[in-house]
C-alpha positions as CSV (number, residue, x, y, z in Angstrom):
1,M,0.0,0.0,0.0
2,T,2.9,2.3,-0.7
3,D,4.1,4.0,-3.9
4,G,7.5,2.3,-3.9
5,S,9.4,5.6,-3.7
6,V,12.3,6.4,-1.4
7,D,9.9,8.1,1.0
8,N,7.6,5.0,0.8
9,N,4.4,7.1,0.8
10,F,1.2,5.5,1.8
11,V,-1.3,5.3,-1.1
12,G,-4.0,3.0,0.3
13,I,-5.7,0.8,-2.3
14,Q,-4.4,2.7,-5.3
15,N,-2.1,-0.1,-6.3
16,Y,-4.9,-2.6,-6.1
17,Q,-7.1,-0.4,-8.3
18,K,-4.3,0.0,-10.8
19,V,-3.6,-3.7,-11.0
20,W,-7.3,-4.8,-11.2
21,E,-7.9,-2.3,-14.0
22,N,-5.1,-3.8,-16.0
23,E,-6.5,-6.1,-18.7
24,V,-3.3,-8.2,-18.8
25,F,-3.7,-9.0,-15.0
26,R,-7.3,-10.0,-15.5
27,L,-6.3,-12.2,-18.5
28,G,-3.6,-13.9,-16.4
29,L,-5.9,-14.4,-13.5
30,R,-8.7,-15.8,-15.6
31,N,-6.4,-18.2,-17.4
32,S,-4.9,-19.4,-14.1
33,L,-8.3,-20.2,-12.7
34,E,-9.5,-21.8,-15.9
35,L,-6.4,-24.0,-16.2
36,S,-6.8,-25.1,-12.6
37,L,-10.5,-25.9,-13.1
38,I,-9.7,-28.0,-16.2
39,C,-6.6,-29.8,-14.8
40,A,-7.7,-30.6,-11.3
41,P,-10.9,-32.5,-12.2
42,L,-9.0,-34.3,-15.0
43,I,-6.4,-35.5,-12.6
44,F,-8.9,-36.6,-10.1
45,V,-11.1,-38.6,-12.4
46,L,-8.3,-40.1,-14.4
47,S,-6.2,-41.1,-11.4
48,F,-9.2,-42.6,-9.6
49,V,-10.2,-44.7,-12.6
50,L,-6.7,-45.9,-13.3
51,A,-6.2,-46.7,-9.6
52,L,-9.3,-48.9,-9.7
53,M,-8.1,-50.6,-12.9
54,L,-4.6,-51.2,-11.4
55,R,-6.2,-52.6,-8.2
56,S,-8.1,-55.2,-10.2
57,L,-4.8,-56.4,-11.8
58,G,-3.2,-57.2,-8.4
59,R,0.5,-57.8,-8.5
60,A,0.6,-57.6,-12.3
61,S,-0.1,-53.9,-11.9
62,L,3.4,-53.1,-10.6
63,P,5.0,-52.4,-14.0
64,F,2.1,-50.1,-15.0
65,R,2.4,-48.2,-11.7
66,N,6.1,-47.6,-12.4
67,I,5.4,-46.4,-15.9
68,L,2.7,-44.0,-14.7
69,L,4.8,-42.6,-11.9
70,M,7.9,-42.1,-14.1
71,P,6.9,-38.7,-15.6
72,Y,6.6,-37.3,-12.0
73,L,10.2,-38.3,-11.2
74,V,11.7,-37.2,-14.5
75,P,13.0,-33.6,-14.6
76,T,10.5,-31.1,-16.1
77,A,13.0,-29.9,-18.7
78,A,13.4,-33.4,-20.2
79,L,9.6,-33.9,-20.4
80,L,9.2,-30.5,-22.1
81,I,11.8,-31.4,-24.8
82,V,9.9,-34.6,-25.5
83,W,6.6,-32.8,-25.5
84,M,7.8,-30.1,-27.9
85,L,9.0,-32.8,-30.3
86,I,5.7,-34.6,-30.1
87,F,3.6,-31.5,-30.8
88,D,6.0,-29.9,-33.3
89,Y,4.5,-28.9,-36.6
90,G,6.2,-31.9,-38.2
91,G,5.9,-34.1,-35.1
92,P,4.0,-37.3,-34.6
93,I,0.6,-35.7,-33.6
94,N,0.4,-33.6,-36.8
95,R,1.5,-36.6,-38.9
96,I,-1.3,-38.7,-37.4
97,L,-3.8,-35.9,-38.2
98,A,-2.5,-35.7,-41.7
99,L,-3.2,-39.4,-42.2
100,F,-6.8,-38.7,-41.5
101,G,-6.9,-35.7,-43.8
102,V,-6.9,-33.1,-41.0
103,D,-4.8,-30.0,-41.5
104,R,-1.7,-29.7,-39.3
105,V,-2.0,-27.5,-36.3
106,L,0.5,-25.0,-34.8
107,W,0.2,-26.5,-31.4
108,L,3.1,-24.6,-29.8
109,E,2.4,-21.1,-31.3
110,S,-1.4,-20.7,-31.4
111,E,-4.4,-20.7,-29.1
112,Y,-4.2,-24.5,-29.3
113,L,-1.1,-24.4,-27.0
114,R,-3.5,-24.9,-24.1
115,V,-4.1,-28.5,-25.3
116,P,-0.4,-29.8,-25.0
117,V,0.0,-27.8,-21.7
118,V,-3.0,-29.5,-20.1
119,L,-2.0,-32.9,-21.4
120,L,1.6,-32.4,-20.1
121,Y,0.3,-31.5,-16.7
122,V,-2.0,-34.5,-16.6
123,W,0.7,-36.9,-17.8
124,K,3.2,-35.5,-15.3
125,N,1.0,-35.5,-12.2
126,V,-1.4,-38.4,-12.7
127,G,1.0,-41.0,-11.4
128,F,1.5,-39.4,-8.0
129,S,-2.3,-39.2,-7.5
130,I,-2.7,-42.8,-8.5
131,V,-0.2,-43.8,-5.8
132,I,-2.3,-41.9,-3.2
133,F,-5.5,-43.4,-4.4
134,S,-4.0,-46.9,-4.5
135,A,-2.9,-46.7,-0.9
136,A,-6.4,-45.7,0.1
137,L,-8.0,-48.5,-2.0
138,E,-6.1,-51.1,0.0
139,S,-8.1,-50.2,3.1
140,V,-11.5,-51.0,1.4
141,P,-12.6,-54.6,2.3
142,D,-12.9,-57.0,-0.6
143,E,-16.0,-58.5,1.0
144,L,-18.0,-55.3,0.2
145,Y,-17.3,-55.7,-3.5
146,E,-18.1,-59.4,-3.4
147,F,-21.4,-58.7,-1.7
148,A,-22.2,-55.9,-4.2
149,R,-21.4,-58.3,-7.2
150,L,-23.8,-60.9,-5.8
151,E,-26.5,-58.2,-5.6
152,G,-25.8,-57.3,-9.3
153,A,-24.1,-54.0,-8.8
154,S,-22.3,-52.5,-11.7
155,A,-18.7,-51.3,-11.6
156,Y,-19.9,-47.7,-11.7
157,K,-22.2,-48.4,-8.7
158,M,-19.5,-50.0,-6.7
159,A,-17.1,-47.1,-7.4
160,T,-19.6,-44.4,-6.5
161,K,-21.5,-46.1,-3.6
162,I,-18.7,-48.1,-2.0
163,T,-15.2,-46.9,-3.0
164,L,-15.6,-43.2,-3.0
165,P,-17.5,-42.8,0.3
166,L,-15.0,-45.0,2.1
167,I,-11.9,-43.1,0.8
168,L,-13.5,-39.6,0.8
169,P,-10.7,-38.0,2.9
170,T,-8.1,-39.3,0.5
171,A,-10.1,-38.3,-2.5
172,F,-10.4,-34.8,-1.1
173,L,-6.6,-34.7,-0.5
174,V,-6.0,-35.8,-4.1
175,F,-8.3,-33.0,-5.5
176,V,-6.6,-30.4,-3.3
177,L,-3.1,-31.4,-4.4
178,A,-4.1,-31.5,-8.0
179,W,-5.7,-28.0,-7.8
180,V,-2.6,-26.6,-6.0
181,N,-0.2,-28.1,-8.6
182,A,-2.4,-26.7,-11.4
183,F,-1.5,-23.2,-10.2
184,K,2.2,-24.0,-10.7
185,I,2.0,-24.7,-14.4
186,F,3.9,-21.5,-15.2
187,K,7.3,-23.0,-15.8
188,E,6.0,-25.4,-18.5
189,V,4.3,-22.7,-20.4
190,Y,7.3,-20.4,-20.0
191,F,9.7,-23.0,-21.4
192,I,7.5,-23.5,-24.5
193,G,6.1,-20.0,-25.1
194,G,8.5,-17.7,-23.3
195,A,7.6,-14.6,-21.3
196,Y,4.7,-13.6,-23.7
197,P,3.0,-16.8,-24.9
198,N,-0.3,-17.1,-26.6
199,E,-3.1,-15.4,-24.7
200,S,-4.8,-18.7,-24.0
201,V,-2.0,-19.8,-21.7
202,Y,-0.8,-16.4,-20.4
203,T,-1.1,-17.0,-16.6
204,L,-0.9,-14.7,-13.6
205,Q,2.6,-15.9,-13.0
206,H,3.6,-14.5,-16.4
207,F,2.2,-11.2,-15.4
208,M,4.1,-11.1,-12.1
209,N,7.3,-12.4,-13.7
210,N,7.2,-9.7,-16.4
211,K,6.5,-7.0,-13.9
212,F,9.3,-8.2,-11.7
213,S,11.7,-8.0,-14.7
214,K,10.7,-4.4,-15.1
215,L,11.2,-3.7,-11.4
216,D,7.5,-2.9,-10.9
217,Y,7.5,-4.3,-7.4
218,Q,4.3,-2.7,-6.4
219,D,2.4,-4.4,-9.1
220,V,4.1,-7.7,-8.4
221,T,3.3,-7.7,-4.7
222,T,-0.2,-6.4,-5.2
223,A,-1.0,-9.1,-7.7
224,A,0.5,-11.7,-5.4
225,Y,-1.6,-10.6,-2.4
226,S,-4.7,-10.5,-4.6
227,F,-4.1,-14.0,-5.9
228,A,-3.4,-15.3,-2.4
229,V,-6.7,-13.9,-1.1
230,I,-8.6,-15.5,-4.0
231,V,-6.9,-18.9,-3.4
232,L,-7.6,-18.7,0.3
233,V,-11.2,-17.9,-0.3
234,L,-11.6,-20.8,-2.8
235,F,-10.0,-23.3,-0.6
236,G,-11.9,-22.0,2.4
237,V,-15.2,-22.6,0.5
238,L,-13.9,-26.1,-0.5
239,Y,-13.0,-27.0,3.1
240,A,-16.3,-25.6,4.4
241,Q,-18.2,-27.8,1.9
242,K,-16.2,-30.8,3.0
243,G,-16.9,-30.0,6.7
244,V,-20.7,-29.8,6.0
245,R,-20.7,-33.1,4.1
246,G,-18.6,-34.7,6.7
247,H,-21.0,-33.5,9.4
248,D,-24.0,-34.9,7.4
């Protein structure tokens, strides 16, 4: 709430008004929230389904667990190089599209950049979520599934009526971790698109990084505090809903 001068004059909420009137800040904030709302549910659903499938395989699932967890352990830079080669204009994805008569897409330089970014995030983080889900699934008694099968319950019914209710705290943890990690997608986008990528993936971290490079510390800290308050409110609502459901 100061002007950043040598005298450090108090300016009240002028910095907040300036930042919130900035269209680039609003663009970055909107994209950050949109990406998190896309990625977190994808991770949650995909990791839950894959964890159920791996559980059904028993000991034979070990190689698949290692394969799924590998992207989480590999350095991000190595993953990004592979991803850029895959989604290059002459890469495998565009070659497959060409086989079906579809025009090639500039995945890394257009509004379609959001697709490889989301897929990279999912591919990198789904393995860790599967490990957490798998540990929770081990605590669910097999007798419940056997009884449900005798009653003619489908796999969907067993997953939603038996598995999820019994591992709800773990499921909530997985969703929270997936949502938190989705806000940290900046480095992947920065590696591919630089400081000023396509507008579809320009995040709030880009805004703060660019302001920091210009020594606009007031804008950086104001944006950071604004984002922190928004995240705290969102997670507060999420935890409140969990508390209400847990009480019910």
